[in-house]
TORDRENVEX-634227 format. One line per field, with one value per residue (C-alpha): y, x, z; residue in three letters; residue number from 1. Coordinates in steps of 0.02 Angstrom, whole numbers, m for minus. Layout:
N
yy <- Y, ...
xx <- X, ...
zz <- Z, ...
lumlum <- ALA, ...
vexlum <- NUM, ...
***
This chain:
660
yy <- 0, 168, 306, 478, 557, 423, 455, 643, 617, 505, 639, 775, 681, 620, 794, 863, 736, 778, 968, 979, 864, 979, 1134, 1053, 1023, 1209, 1244, 1326, 1308, 1160, 1276, 1347, 1171, 1137, 1302, 1269, 1093, 1167, 1290, 1150, 1015, 1131, 1173, 1321, 1219, 1039, 1005, 840, 857, 817, 818, 996, 1023, 864, 914, 1082, 990, 895, 1061, 1129, 984, 1041, 1217, 1146, 1034, 1174, 1293, 1151, 1121, 1308, 1316, 1168, 1253, 1404, 1417, 1522, 1618, 1658, 1709, 1827, 1900, 1954, 2014, 2194, 2151, 2049, 2186, 2348, 2293, 2185, 2317, 2449, 2338, 2285, 2456, 2557, 2430, 2432, 2622, 2644, 2509, 2571, 2752, 2702, 2592, 2728, 2858, 2738, 2764, 2621, 2635, 2647, 2476, 2394, 2493, 2441, 2260, 2262, 2339, 2187, 2071, 2160, 2175, 1987, 1893, 1707, 1622, 1454, 1510, 1635, 1518, 1368, 1467, 1535, 1360, 1286, 1422, 1386, 1568, 1541, 1598, 1753, 1924, 1962, 1790, 1817, 1986, 1910, 1772, 1899, 2002, 1845, 1790, 1957, 1936, 1762, 1836, 1989, 1892, 1832, 2008, 2053, 1915, 1979, 2159, 2114, 2091, 2257, 2358, 2270, 2333, 2159, 2143, 2066, 2111, 2132, 2186, 2021, 1927, 2022, 2002, 1815, 1804, 1893, 1776, 1623, 1689, 1714, 1536, 1466, 1560, 1498, 1319, 1344, 1403, 1264, 1130, 1189, 1205, 1057, 934, 903, 879, 744, 664, 660, 587, 449, 409, 412, 287, 159, 160, 147, 251, 222, 289, 438, 480, 463, 573, 707, 712, 710, 858, 955, 928, 938, 1112, 1169, 1110, 1196, 1365, 1343, 1312, 1468, 1569, 1579, 1505, 1324, 1381, 1487, 1339, 1227, 1355, 1361, 1170, 1174, 1300, 1187, 1035, 1141, 1163, 976, 894, 783, 920, 872, 692, 753, 868, 727, 620, 757, 820, 687, 715, 903, 893, 787, 889, 1060, 1006, 982, 1158, 1240, 1137, 1189, 1373, 1353, 1278, 1444, 1538, 1566, 1556, 1630, 1781, 1801, 1797, 1920, 2045, 2027, 2215, 2265, 2118, 2159, 2340, 2290, 2164, 2298, 2417, 2280, 2235, 2414, 2466, 2309, 2292, 2475, 2464, 2300, 2375, 2531, 2421, 2346, 2513, 2593, 2455, 2520, 2370, 2393, 2439, 2269, 2178, 2307, 2279, 2089, 2084, 2199, 2093, 1935, 2000, 2081, 1943, 1919, 1768, 1613, 1680, 1819, 1683, 1630, 1811, 1845, 1712, 1807, 1968, 1888, 1822, 2000, 2077, 2177, 2097, 2077, 1923, 2023, 2107, 1937, 1868, 2014, 1985, 1797, 1827, 1954, 1846, 1685, 1765, 1856, 1688, 1610, 1755, 1752, 1621, 1716, 1882, 1808, 1728, 1894, 2006, 2003, 2070, 2203, 2256, 2269, 2370, 2489, 2509, 2538, 2678, 2762, 2757, 2842, 2975, 3003, 2949, 2864, 2693, 2622, 2655, 2663, 2807, 2939, 2895, 2716, 2777, 2900, 2771, 2656, 2788, 2862, 2698, 2734, 2551, 2479, 2304, 2235, 2097, 2133, 2007, 2013, 1925, 1892, 1722, 1571, 1576, 1763, 1763, 1626, 1712, 1877, 1791, 1708, 1875, 1961, 1821, 1839, 2030, 2049, 2212, 2178, 2256, 2171, 2216, 2146, 2174, 2118, 2276, 2185, 2091, 2253, 2337, 2193, 2163, 2348, 2358, 2220, 2321, 2225, 2338, 2310, 2419, 2399, 2396, 2306, 2253, 2263, 2453, 2546, 2670, 2532, 2455, 2627, 2651, 2498, 2552, 2399, 2465, 2465, 2294, 2140, 2010, 1993, 1849, 1835, 1727, 1747, 1619, 1717, 1655, 1791, 1927, 1840, 1854, 2039, 2071, 1983, 2093, 2248, 2202, 2168, 2337, 2413, 2299, 2165, 2120, 2090, 1908, 1856, 1700, 1654, 1536, 1450, 1304, 1191, 1128, 1166, 1353, 1352, 1375, 1523, 1613, 1588, 1651, 1808, 1844, 1741, 1676, 1535, 1461, 1350, 1251, 1193, 1040, 992, 1032, 924, 779, 812, 794, 635, 546, 603, 523, 365, 346, 374, 238, 120, 164, 247, 338, 522, 575, 489, 571, 743, 711, 667, 824, 932, 854, 880, 1063, 1092, 1026, 1151, 1018, 929, 771, 678, 708, 594, 416, 462, 321, 321, 174, 54, 79, m35, m191, m227, m413, m416, m360, m406, m388, m241, m117, 36, 146, 251, 266, 366, 287, 352, 348, 193, 93, 38, m134, m53, 110, 119, m46, m75, m149, m307, m353, m321, m450, m355, m458, m627, m587, m462, m488, m308, m216, m43, 58, 223, 325, 508, 583, 762, 848, 719, 572, 414, 327, 203, 114, 13, m143, m56, 94, 127, 167, 329, 410, 522, 427, 402, 228, 191, 7, m122, m289, m386, m278, m391, m389, m200, m190, m304, m205, m42, m104, m152, 20, 107
xx <- 0, 72, 68, 110, 136, 261, 358, 357, 418, 558, 613, 599, 700, 828, 868, 866, 995, 1116, 1097, 1099, 1252, 1346, 1296, 1348, 1520, 1523, 1462, 1302, 1133, 1023, 873, 957, 970, 785, 736, 852, 780, 607, 665, 749, 614, 462, 340, 447, 608, 624, 438, 477, 338, 159, 65, 113, m42, m13, 168, 103, m10, 141, 232, 91, 123, 305, 255, 137, 273, 402, 290, 239, 422, 454, 305, 368, 537, 452, 325, 171, 273, 407, 274, 196, 369, 381, 200, 257, 366, 224, 93, 194, 340, 231, 98, 231, 320, 163, 79, 227, 272, 94, 91, 259, 224, 47, 103, 244, 129, m5, 121, 163, m14, m112, m275, m279, m361, m221, m90, m153, m163, 17, 63, m15, 92, 257, 227, 236, 399, 442, 409, 471, 637, 685, 651, 729, 888, 899, 872, 1007, 1126, 1072, 1021, 837, 860, 962, 878, 863, 786, 656, 612, 598, 486, 375, 350, 320, 186, 98, 109, 32, m111, m138, m141, m318, m393, m300, m394, m558, m520, m467, m647, m695, m556, m602, m780, m856, m880, m1033, m1057, m873, m919, m1000, m851, m730, m842, m855, m665, m639, m760, m677, m505, m558, m628, m465, m361, m471, m454, m265, m253, m362, m275, m100, m140, m254, m284, m126, m3, m116, m144, 42, 78, m49, 22, 202, 159, 113, 296, 230, 332, 202, 60, 165, 201, 19, m43, 87, 47, m140, m127, m28, m149, m306, m266, m203, m368, m466, m383, m403, m590, m596, m529, m349, m197, m141, 35, m28, m130, 23, 122, m16, m15, 172, 147, 17, 132, 279, 187, 203, 364, 364, 394, 577, 531, 392, 516, 640, 502, 437, 606, 634, 459, 484, 646, 565, 407, 490, 601, 440, 389, 549, 547, 366, 415, 554, 430, 337, 480, 454, 632, 597, 508, 646, 785, 693, 668, 825, 865, 692, 682, 856, 807, 644, 739, 862, 720, 629, 789, 826, 648, 591, 753, 744, 561, 585, 739, 641, 504, 632, 719, 560, 564, 737, 842, 1030, 1085, 1160, 998, 899, 1004, 1006, 817, 795, 906, 814, 645, 687, 611, 431, 348, 250, 84, 97, 80, m86, m142, m89, m211, m352, m292, m293, m468, m531, m426, m315, m161, m124, m36, 121, 128, 104, 255, 362, 299, 337, 511, 558, 483, 570, 739, 727, 691, 843, 951, 885, 1007, 1154, 1094, 1070, 1244, 1328, 1212, 1328, 1473, 1362, 1297, 1472, 1531, 1384, 1419, 1603, 1559, 1445, 1588, 1707, 1575, 1555, 1373, 1290, 1249, 1156, 986, 1031, 949, 1050, 952, 1017, 1196, 1183, 1111, 1260, 1397, 1338, 1380, 1568, 1598, 1769, 1839, 1671, 1600, 1525, 1395, 1350, 1185, 1048, 984, 988, 1178, 1187, 1042, 1119, 1288, 1209, 1120, 1282, 1373, 1237, 1239, 1429, 1423, 1518, 1476, 1414, 1326, 1231, 1223, 1068, 989, 811, 714, 576, 704, 794, 632, 576, 744, 779, 613, 679, 835, 956, 1099, 1063, 1072, 1004, 1143, 1254, 1422, 1503, 1493, 1637, 1535, 1425, 1583, 1637, 1465, 1492, 1671, 1747, 1924, 1899, 1816, 1899, 1812, 1685, 1577, 1501, 1345, 1254, 1207, 1264, 1439, 1474, 1425, 1531, 1685, 1653, 1629, 1792, 1887, 1802, 1839, 2022, 2036, 1987, 2081, 2214, 2217, 2030, 1988, 1869, 1758, 1656, 1511, 1491, 1393, 1522, 1696, 1756, 1734, 1848, 2018, 1963, 1885, 2041, 2148, 2040, 2075, 1962, 2045, 1921, 1795, 1656, 1572, 1397, 1423, 1579, 1512, 1360, 1472, 1581, 1431, 1378, 1544, 1568, 1402, 1442, 1616, 1544, 1416, 1559, 1646, 1797, 1881, 1833, 2016, 2038, 1881, 1938, 2110, 2030, 1922, 2074, 2173, 2029, 2011, 2199, 2215, 2085, 1953, 2063, 2087, 1937, 1995, 2148, 2176, 2203, 2166, 2180, 2252, 2113, 2062, 1911, 1861, 1673, 1704, 1801, 1651, 1500, 1375, 1458, 1316, 1293, 1140, 1040, 856, 749, 644, 468, 316, 255, 409, 324, 405, 578, 546, 583, 678, 865, 967, 1012, 827, 795, 922, 941, 1088, 1010, 831, 857, 1037, 1094, 1221, 1200, 1358, 1300, 1150, 1118, 1000, 950, 1119, 1224, 1311, 1324, 1473, 1501, 1334, 1312, 1201, 1084, 1057, 869, 798, 697, 579, 674, 838, 937, 1014, 1170, 1155, 1259, 1211, 1156, 1056, 903, 908, 919, 768, 666, 713, 673, 497, 471, 526, 412
zz <- 0, m54, 77, 2, 174, 225, 65, 100, 278, 215, 89, 221, 350, 223, 158, 336, 394, 253, 262, 453, 458, 339, 438, 602, 527, 487, 665, 604, 693, 644, 622, 466, 397, 420, 339, 191, 177, 158, 26, m75, m67, m63, m203, m260, m256, m318, m283, m197, m68, m119, 48, 98, 205, 306, 337, 400, 523, 589, 604, 713, 832, 839, 892, 1024, 1099, 1094, 1191, 1309, 1357, 1377, 1494, 1596, 1617, 1694, 1834, 1867, 1996, 1867, 1741, 1869, 1900, 1716, 1702, 1687, 1538, 1461, 1467, 1468, 1359, 1246, 1221, 1183, 1057, 965, 972, 911, 776, 710, 711, 623, 493, 459, 439, 320, 215, 211, 148, 7, m60, 16, 114, 304, 319, 218, 312, 485, 432, 368, 536, 621, 516, 548, 736, 764, 795, 788, 954, 891, 815, 950, 1096, 1008, 970, 1147, 1217, 1105, 1167, 1348, 1372, 1409, 1590, 1544, 1569, 1383, 1352, 1488, 1412, 1238, 1306, 1393, 1235, 1130, 1253, 1229, 1040, 1051, 1151, 1042, 878, 919, 937, 776, 685, 757, 707, 530, 464, 544, 461, 298, 321, 338, 526, 606, 790, 837, 1014, 1055, 982, 1094, 1247, 1213, 1196, 1363, 1452, 1377, 1424, 1605, 1609, 1536, 1665, 1806, 1744, 1732, 1912, 1983, 1880, 1927, 2111, 2147, 2004, 1902, 2048, 2121, 1952, 1912, 2084, 2059, 1887, 1948, 2086, 1952, 1892, 1714, 1591, 1456, 1564, 1620, 1437, 1387, 1529, 1493, 1306, 1341, 1460, 1330, 1186, 1292, 1358, 1188, 1112, 1250, 1219, 1032, 1055, 1163, 1017, 1079, 992, 1006, 1050, 1195, 1257, 1250, 1350, 1482, 1488, 1520, 1661, 1740, 1736, 1800, 1966, 2000, 2060, 1905, 1777, 1751, 1709, 1594, 1505, 1476, 1400, 1285, 1221, 1086, 1015, 1020, 923, 787, 762, 775, 631, 530, 577, 516, 356, 323, 345, 217, 93, 85, 3, m185, m250, m422, m347, m218, m350, m463, m321, m215, m209, m146, m25, 44, 73, 159, 265, 322, 366, 463, 557, 610, 650, 742, 840, 892, 947, 1042, 1126, 1172, 1247, 1367, 1396, 1466, 1598, 1650, 1602, 1568, 1393, 1357, 1401, 1301, 1145, 1157, 1176, 1026, 914, 967, 907, 740, 631, 572, 650, 605, 670, 542, 408, 482, 494, 314, 252, 338, 255, 83, 115, 153, 12, 129, 54, m132, m200, m241, m70, 11, m83, m25, 151, 144, 71, 204, 342, 294, 262, 429, 513, 426, 487, 667, 737, 661, 730, 905, 897, 852, 954, 1104, 1000, 921, 1092, 1165, 1015, 1037, 1223, 1184, 1063, 1192, 1317, 1195, 1160, 1347, 1348, 1496, 1425, 1574, 1646, 1831, 1918, 2011, 2166, 2163, 2140, 2284, 2404, 2378, 2372, 2537, 2624, 2601, 2568, 2606, 2630, 2575, 2464, 2293, 2233, 2048, 2015, 2143, 2092, 2208, 2227, 2250, 2373, 2480, 2479, 2532, 2677, 2732, 2724, 2826, 2956, 2970, 2981, 2818, 2727, 2551, 2403, 2262, 2077, 1990, 1819, 1859, 1901, 1997, 2103, 2145, 2196, 2307, 2391, 2419, 2512, 2626, 2664, 2553, 2490, 2305, 2150, 1976, 1847, 1723, 1796, 1623, 1643, 1726, 1825, 1899, 1974, 2032, 2111, 2222, 2264, 2182, 2201, 2391, 2397, 2470, 2361, 2221, 2164, 1990, 2008, 1843, 1709, 1555, 1513, 1385, 1509, 1641, 1532, 1501, 1688, 1732, 1608, 1676, 1858, 1821, 1734, 1903, 2023, 2007, 2192, 2218, 2260, 2120, 2126, 1972, 1954, 1786, 1715, 1635, 1677, 1500, 1533, 1686, 1603, 1499, 1647, 1753, 1609, 1602, 1786, 1899, 2058, 2083, 1961, 2027, 1887, 1933, 1823, 1922, 2095, 2060, 2008, 2161, 2276, 2186, 2197, 2378, 2427, 2329, 2405, 2578, 2544, 2498, 2662, 2584, 2730, 2744, 2740, 2572, 2504, 2563, 2490, 2323, 2326, 2363, 2221, 2100, 2147, 2155, 1977, 1919, 1888, 1762, 1866, 1795, 1617, 1636, 1694, 1876, 1999, 2188, 2285, 2328, 2511, 2515, 2421, 2424, 2405, 2568, 2671, 2568, 2712, 2798, 2769, 2878, 2883, 3005, 3048, 3168, 3305, 3285, 3400, 3306, 3359, 3520, 3531, 3543, 3639, 3825, 3826, 3857, 3716, 3812, 3820, 3636, 3574, 3412, 3349, 3388, 3335, 3194, 3136, 3164, 3274, 3351, 3315, 3387, 3442, 3411, 3540, 3507, 3478, 3573, 3490, 3599, 3522, 3662, 3673, 3833, 3845, 3969, 3855, 3833, 3660, 3660, 3536, 3414, 3432, 3272, 3270, 3168, 3127, 3033, 2959, 2808, 2687, 2695, 2886, 2887, 2771, 2885, 3040, 2951, 2913, 3095, 3155, 3029
lumlum <- MET, HIS, LEU, PRO, LEU, LEU, GLN, ASP, ILE, LEU, ILE, LEU, LEU, GLY, PHE, SER, VAL, VAL, ILE, VAL, PHE, VAL, LEU, GLN, LYS, LEU, LYS, LEU, PRO, SER, ILE, ILE, GLY, PHE, LEU, LEU, THR, GLY, VAL, ILE, ILE, GLY, PRO, TYR, GLY, LEU, SER, LEU, ILE, ASN, GLU, VAL, GLU, GLN, VAL, GLU, ILE, LEU, SER, GLU, ILE, GLY, VAL, ILE, LEU, LEU, LEU, PHE, VAL, ILE, GLY, MET, GLU, MET, SER, ILE, LYS, GLN, LEU, ILE, SER, ILE, ARG, LYS, THR, VAL, PHE, VAL, GLY, GLY, ALA, PHE, GLN, VAL, GLY, VAL, THR, VAL, ALA, VAL, SER, ALA, LEU, THR, TYR, TYR, LEU, MET, GLY, TYR, SER, TRP, SER, GLU, ALA, VAL, PHE, VAL, GLY, PHE, LEU, PHE, SER, LEU, SER, SER, THR, ALA, ILE, VAL, LEU, LYS, THR, LEU, GLN, ASP, ARG, GLN, GLU, ILE, SER, ALA, PRO, HIS, ALA, ARG, ASN, ALA, LEU, ALA, ILE, LEU, ILE, PHE, GLN, ASP, ILE, ILE, VAL, VAL, PRO, MET, MET, LEU, ILE, THR, PRO, MET, ILE, ALA, GLY, GLU, SER, ASN, ASN, LEU, GLY, MET, SER, ILE, LEU, SER, LEU, ILE, VAL, LYS, THR, VAL, ILE, VAL, LEU, ALA, ILE, THR, PHE, VAL, SER, ALA, ARG, TYR, ILE, VAL, PRO, ARG, LEU, MET, HIS, ALA, VAL, ALA, LYS, THR, ASN, SER, LYS, GLU, LEU, PHE, LEU, LEU, VAL, THR, ILE, THR, LEU, CYS, PHE, ALA, ILE, ALA, PHE, LEU, THR, SER, GLU, ALA, GLY, LEU, SER, LEU, ALA, LEU, GLY, ALA, PHE, ILE, ALA, GLY, LEU, ILE, VAL, SER, GLU, SER, GLU, TYR, SER, HIS, GLN, ALA, THR, SER, ILE, ILE, LEU, PRO, PHE, ARG, GLU, LEU, PHE, THR, SER, PHE, PHE, PHE, VAL, SER, VAL, GLY, MET, LEU, LEU, ASP, LEU, SER, PHE, PHE, ILE, ASP, ASN, ILE, PRO, VAL, ILE, SER, LEU, LEU, LEU, LEU, VAL, VAL, PHE, VAL, VAL, LYS, SER, ALA, ILE, ALA, ALA, ALA, ALA, VAL, ALA, ILE, LEU, LYS, TYR, PRO, THR, ARG, THR, VAL, LEU, LEU, THR, GLY, PHE, SER, LEU, PHE, GLN, ILE, GLY, GLU, PHE, ALA, PHE, ILE, LEU, SER, LYS, VAL, GLY, ILE, GLU, TYR, GLU, LEU, LEU, THR, ALA, GLU, THR, ASN, GLN, TYR, PHE, LEU, SER, VAL, SER, ILE, VAL, SER, MET, ILE, LEU, THR, PRO, PHE, VAL, ILE, ILE, PHE, SER, GLU, HIS, ILE, ALA, ASP, ARG, PHE, ILE, GLY, VAL, THR, LYS, LYS, LEU, GLY, LEU, ASP, SER, THR, LEU, VAL, SER, LYS, LYS, ASP, LYS, ALA, GLU, ILE, VAL, ASN, HIS, ASP, LEU, GLU, ASN, HIS, LEU, VAL, ILE, ILE, GLY, TYR, GLY, ILE, ASN, GLY, ASN, ASN, LEU, ALA, ARG, ALA, ALA, ALA, ALA, SER, ASN, ILE, PRO, TYR, VAL, VAL, ILE, GLU, MET, ASN, ALA, GLU, THR, VAL, LYS, LEU, GLU, LYS, ALA, LYS, GLY, VAL, PRO, ILE, ILE, PHE, GLY, ASP, ALA, THR, GLN, ASP, HIS, ILE, LEU, GLU, THR, VAL, SER, LEU, SER, ASN, ALA, ARG, ALA, ALA, VAL, ILE, ALA, ILE, SER, ASP, ASN, TYR, ALA, THR, ARG, SER, ILE, ILE, LYS, ASN, ILE, ARG, SER, HIS, SER, ASP, SER, LEU, TYR, LEU, VAL, VAL, ARG, THR, ARG, TYR, VAL, LYS, GLU, THR, SER, GLU, LEU, ILE, ALA, LEU, GLY, ALA, ASP, GLU, VAL, ILE, PRO, GLU, GLU, PHE, GLU, THR, SER, LEU, GLN, ILE, PHE, THR, ARG, VAL, LEU, GLN, ASN, PHE, LEU, VAL, PRO, GLU, ASP, ASP, ILE, GLU, ASP, LEU, ILE, GLU, LYS, VAL, ARG, ALA, ASP, ASN, TYR, GLN, LEU, PHE, LYS, GLY, ASP, PHE, LYS, ARG, PRO, THR, THR, TYR, ARG, PRO, SER, ASP, LEU, VAL, ASP, PHE, ASN, ILE, THR, CYS, LEU, ARG, MET, LEU, ALA, ASP, SER, ASN, GLN, PHE, LEU, GLY, LYS, PRO, LEU, ASN, GLU, LEU, ASN, LEU, ARG, ALA, ASP, TYR, GLY, ILE, ASN, ILE, LEU, GLY, ILE, LYS, ARG, LYS, GLU, GLU, MET, LEU, GLU, SER, VAL, GLN, PRO, ASP, GLU, ILE, ILE, LYS, GLN, GLY, ASP, ILE, LEU, TYR, ILE, GLN, GLY, ASN, GLN, SER, LYS, ILE, GLU, GLN, PHE, HIS, LYS, LEU, VAL, LYS
vexlum <- 1, 2, 3, 4, 5, 6, 7, 8, 9, 10, 11, 12, 13, 14, 15, 16, 17, 18, 19, 20, 21, 22, 23, 24, 25, 26, 27, 28, 29, 30, 31, 32, 33, 34, 35, 36, 37, 38, 39, 40, 41, 42, 43, 44, 45, 46, 47, 48, 49, 50, 51, 52, 53, 54, 55, 56, 57, 58, 59, 60, 61, 62, 63, 64, 65, 66, 67, 68, 69, 70, 71, 72, 73, 74, 75, 76, 77, 78, 79, 80, 81, 82, 83, 84, 85, 86, 87, 88, 89, 90, 91, 92, 93, 94, 95, 96, 97, 98, 99, 100, 101, 102, 103, 104, 105, 106, 107, 108, 109, 110, 111, 112, 113, 114, 115, 116, 117, 118, 119, 120, 121, 122, 123, 124, 125, 126, 127, 128, 129, 130, 131, 132, 133, 134, 135, 136, 137, 138, 139, 140, 141, 142, 143, 144, 145, 146, 147, 148, 149, 150, 151, 152, 153, 154, 155, 156, 157, 158, 159, 160, 161, 162, 163, 164, 165, 166, 167, 168, 169, 170, 171, 172, 173, 174, 175, 176, 177, 178, 179, 180, 181, 182, 183, 184, 185, 186, 187, 188, 189, 190, 191, 192, 193, 194, 195, 196, 197, 198, 199, 200, 201, 202, 203, 204, 205, 206, 207, 208, 209, 210, 211, 212, 213, 214, 215, 216, 217, 218, 219, 220, 221, 222, 223, 224, 225, 226, 227, 228, 229, 230, 231, 232, 233, 234, 235, 236, 237, 238, 239, 240, 241, 242, 243, 244, 245, 246, 247, 248, 249, 250, 251, 252, 253, 254, 255, 256, 257, 258, 259, 260, 261, 262, 263, 264, 265, 266, 267, 268, 269, 270, 271, 272, 273, 274, 275, 276, 277, 278, 279, 280, 281, 282, 283, 284, 285, 286, 287, 288, 289, 290, 291, 292, 293, 294, 295, 296, 297, 298, 299, 300, 301, 302, 303, 304, 305, 306, 307, 308, 309, 310, 311, 312, 313, 314, 315, 316, 317, 318, 319, 320, 321, 322, 323, 324, 325, 326, 327, 328, 329, 330, 331, 332, 333, 334, 335, 336, 337, 338, 339, 340, 341, 342, 343, 344, 345, 346, 347, 348, 349, 350, 351, 352, 353, 354, 355, 356, 357, 358, 359, 360, 361, 362, 363, 364, 365, 366, 367, 368, 369, 370, 371, 372, 373, 374, 375, 376, 377, 378, 379, 380, 381, 382, 383, 384, 385, 386, 387, 388, 389, 390, 391, 392, 393, 394, 395, 396, 397, 398, 399, 400, 401, 402, 403, 404, 405, 406, 407, 408, 409, 410, 411, 412, 413, 414, 415, 416, 417, 418, 419, 420, 421, 422, 423, 424, 425, 426, 427, 428, 429, 430, 431, 432, 433, 434, 435, 436, 437, 438, 439, 440, 441, 442, 443, 444, 445, 446, 447, 448, 449, 450, 451, 452, 453, 454, 455, 456, 457, 458, 459, 460, 461, 462, 463, 464, 465, 466, 467, 468, 469, 470, 471, 472, 473, 474, 475, 476, 477, 478, 479, 480, 481, 482, 483, 484, 485, 486, 487, 488, 489, 490, 491, 492, 493, 494, 495, 496, 497, 498, 499, 500, 501, 502, 503, 504, 505, 506, 507, 508, 509, 510, 511, 512, 513, 514, 515, 516, 517, 518, 519, 520, 521, 522, 523, 524, 525, 526, 527, 528, 529, 530, 531, 532, 533, 534, 535, 536, 537, 538, 539, 540, 541, 542, 543, 544, 545, 546, 547, 548, 549, 550, 551, 552, 553, 554, 555, 556, 557, 558, 559, 560, 561, 562, 563, 564, 565, 566, 567, 568, 569, 570, 571, 572, 573, 574, 575, 576, 577, 578, 579, 580, 581, 582, 583, 584, 585, 586, 587, 588, 589, 590, 591, 592, 593, 594, 595, 596, 597, 598, 599, 600, 601, 602, 603, 604, 605, 606, 607, 608, 609, 610, 611, 612, 613, 614, 615, 616, 617, 618, 619, 620, 621, 622, 623, 624, 625, 626, 627, 628, 629, 630, 631, 632, 633, 634, 635, 636, 637, 638, 639, 640, 641, 642, 643, 644, 645, 646, 647, 648, 649, 650, 651, 652, 653, 654, 655, 656, 657, 658, 659, 660
***
C-alpha cells in the first residue's frame, strides 16, 4: 500500500539529515538546515513534497510541543514576576510597531485599512525560532531571554484580537463587540481552569500516575494534558501555542515536571524540525531571486525598526543597555503567526498576492538570519556600548538615586555580589549572618525593587559598565563573586573588574567545567562550575556509601580542585582503600525511632536481642544533639533517637519495616 505522506516524511528527514550534518560540521545552527531543507524540497524548489498540508499539520504539533516544554521550564510564579514586561513591554512593542508600519505603508499610497493590517503582520515575531535558538545556546534563563519570552507571550495573546479586528477594518464585521466580549469571558474561564488545575488537580494526578511506575502511562498522561489544554484554548478562540504554553505552566507546578520534560524532548525535536521545514517551503525562490534588491532593502528596514522598537520596549522598563540591545536583536524577525494572519488578510482583500510574496520573502529570510543575529548580538551590543563610552554617553539606565544610596555607604573592605539568583541570594544571607559588609548588583528591576524594600543593599545595573563598578566602590572591595548564568557577560565582567583591580579576590560561578580554564585566564581567582560541583557531591556520597575513609575522600576532593578540575579528564586512579568483596555484608545505615516503634521504645538494648533476633548491630545512637558513640548494653531506646546500625542488607530492610 502506497502512503504519500510516509514518502514525503522520508524525503523531508533524508534531506534534513544531510543538510543539518553539513551545517553542524560548519558549526552553524540546525534551524538553518531545516529552513534550507524546506526551501529546497518545497513546491517552489524541487517540488519533492506532495502532501504539503499534512506536513504543516505535523509542524503545528512541533510548535505545540516546543511551547509546552518552555512552559514546563518556567513556573506560574516566574510568569507573574515578568507580568510587567508581558503587558507593558509587549503592548509597547506591538503598538509602536503597528503604528510605524501602518504610517509608512499609508504614505506609500495604500488605504488605512491595508496599512493597519500590514502593521499587524510586521509587529509579530517568531516564538518558535527565538526560543529554540535561545534554548540551544542555553540562554533561556538570561535576562534578555526572559524579556523576549514575555514580549512573545503578549504577541501570542494579541494575535487573536487582531484576527477579530481584521474583518472590521475590511468593512465586513458582524457584531465585533459580542465577539470580543465572548473572547474575554472564555479567556477568564481558561485562566481559572489553569489556576485550579495547577494548584489542585494536576499535581495529584501526576503523583498517582508516577506511583504506578509505568513510563508508558506517564508519557500518555503528559501528552494528553498538553494537547487537551491546547485544544481547550483553541476552542476558546486563543492560539494552540498559547494553550500549550499554559499546559506546560500547569505541569511545572508539579514535582514531576523534570521527568515530563525529559520524556517530551525527543518528540519536540522531531516535530519542531517539521515546523521549520514547512516554513522554508513557503519561500518562492523565483520571486525572491527576481526581487532581491527590494527584499534586501525591506529586510534591512525591518531589522533596524523592529530591533529598535523592541529594545525601546525593554528600555522603558529600566533594564541595562546590554539587556535592552540583546532583547531587541532577538525580536527583529517576522513570526510564524503572521503567516496565519496573512491568510485572513488575503481572504478579506487587505493583502495583494504580490505584497504577500514580499511579506513571505522578508519573513522567511529574517527567520533564517535570526540564529546568526542572536549569535553575534553580544558582539554588536558590546561594540555599541564601547562607542557610547568613547562618546562620553551614559549607556546604562541606573537612576541617580540608586547611585547615591550606595555611594553614601562609604563602602570599604566589602564583598560585591553580581547577580541575585539562588547563589547570590544565599551568599548575601551568609554575608549578613557573618556581619560581612556587602553590596549586590542585579539586572532584574523587579528583584531590585523587592529586595531593596527588605533592606538589602542592592542596586540595579550592568556590571560590564565601569561606573557601575565605581558606584559599588569595587576598588575598595575585598572580594567579588560573579553569580550569573550568562557566560558571555561573565567574561566581560571579569575583564572589567580586572581593569579596576588586580588584587581583588574574584570568585566566578559557571555552568560547565570546559569554561573554567578560559575564565581563570581572564582573571578569575576561583571558578566554581555547577556541572563539576554536582558531580563532586555525587561521587562524595557514593564513596561514603562504599565506606571509603573520609580522609581519602577529602584528599581526592582537594586534588581535583587543586588541579583546576582537570583530574577527571585523565587516567588518575587512587590506591584502593576498600574492596566490596572483602566485606559483602558490611552495610551501615541510620534510621529514626518514631512513635510507632512501640516494641523497641523504652527498653534496654540487652533485652531487645537485636543481633540474635534481627541480625543487626548498634554502632552508635544520636540523641538530640548528642552522639552516643560508646553504646552500653543497658542503654534505653527513646523516641526520636537516630540509630546507626550495621548488618546484612536484607536484615536491615526487615528491621526498618518493623521500626516504621
